[in-house]
C-alpha positions as CSV (number, residue, x, y, z in Angstrom):
1,M,166.5,118.8,227.7
2,E,169.1,118.5,230.5
3,I,168.0,116.7,233.7
4,T,169.7,116.7,237.1
5,A,171.7,113.8,238.5
6,S,169.1,113.1,241.1
7,R,166.3,112.9,238.5
8,K,168.5,110.7,236.3
9,K,168.8,108.4,239.3
10,Q,165.1,108.3,239.7
11,L,164.6,107.6,236.0
12,R,167.1,104.7,236.1
13,R,165.2,103.2,239.0
14,K,161.9,103.5,237.1
15,A,163.4,102.1,234.0
16,H,165.0,99.0,235.6
17,H,161.9,96.8,235.1
18,L,161.1,98.0,231.6
19,K,161.5,95.8,228.5
20,P,162.9,97.4,225.3
21,A,160.2,99.1,223.4
22,V,162.1,99.5,220.1
23,L,164.7,97.1,218.6
24,I,167.2,98.5,216.1
25,G,168.2,95.8,213.7
26,Q,170.7,95.3,210.8
27,K,169.4,98.3,208.8
28,G,170.3,100.7,211.7
29,L,168.6,104.0,212.3
30,T,165.7,104.1,209.8
31,P,162.7,106.5,209.6
32,A,160.5,103.7,211.0
33,V,162.8,103.3,214.0
34,V,162.7,107.1,214.7
35,A,158.9,107.1,214.3
36,A,158.6,104.1,216.8
37,V,160.9,105.9,219.3
38,E,158.9,109.1,218.9
39,E,155.6,107.3,219.5
40,G,157.0,105.4,222.6
41,L,158.4,108.7,224.1
42,S,155.1,110.5,223.5
43,H,153.1,107.7,225.2
44,H,155.4,106.6,228.0
45,E,158.1,109.3,228.4
46,L,160.6,106.7,229.4
47,I,161.6,103.8,227.1
48,K,164.4,101.4,226.4
49,V,165.9,100.9,223.0
50,R,167.8,97.7,222.2
51,F,170.6,97.6,219.6
52,G,171.1,94.5,217.3
53,G,174.6,93.1,216.7
54,C,176.7,96.2,216.0
55,D,180.0,97.4,217.5
56,R,180.3,100.0,220.2
57,G,181.2,102.8,217.9
58,E,178.1,102.2,215.7
59,R,175.9,102.0,218.8
60,D,177.2,105.3,220.1
61,R,176.7,106.9,216.6
62,I,173.1,105.6,216.4
63,A,172.4,106.7,220.0
64,S,173.6,110.2,219.3
65,S,171.6,110.5,216.1
66,L,168.5,109.1,217.8
67,I,168.8,111.5,220.7
68,G,169.1,114.4,218.3
69,A,166.2,113.3,216.1
70,T,163.8,112.8,219.0
71,D,165.0,115.6,221.3
72,A,165.2,113.1,224.1
73,T,167.7,112.8,226.9
74,S,169.8,109.7,227.5
75,V,169.3,108.3,231.0
76,Q,171.8,105.6,230.6
77,Q,173.4,103.3,228.0
78,I,174.6,99.9,229.2
79,G,175.8,97.5,226.5
80,F,173.2,97.0,223.9
81,T,170.4,98.9,225.7
82,L,169.8,102.7,225.7
83,T,167.3,104.3,228.1
84,L,165.7,107.5,226.8
85,F,163.5,110.1,228.5
86,R,161.4,113.0,227.0
87,R,158.9,114.9,229.1
88,N,155.4,115.0,227.6
89,E,154.4,118.6,228.5
90,E,150.7,118.1,227.8
91,H,150.2,114.9,229.7
92,P,153.2,114.2,232.0
93,K,153.2,110.7,233.4
94,I,156.4,110.6,235.5
95,R,156.5,112.6,238.7
96,F,159.8,113.4,240.3
97,A,160.4,113.2,244.1
98,D,162.3,116.5,244.2
């Protein structure tokens, strides 16, 4: 799902105070991690994912795989933290100003 720049800005603002909901450790992207991200997106629509000690290339690869596996949209990635958004069509929680 592609979102507009103004909506991304709104989502970044909403995500600023959030703590990471999912931590990705040494084992990387496992089925349990994907399931936890799926659950978080279903309940909250907007979550943060924190990467363990891996290099930038590995973080980018995991982020890309995670986005593909969950059909989410990357709002932003700063350092070891990735912010993801996926609209819950049945019960939307986030309202946009535009």
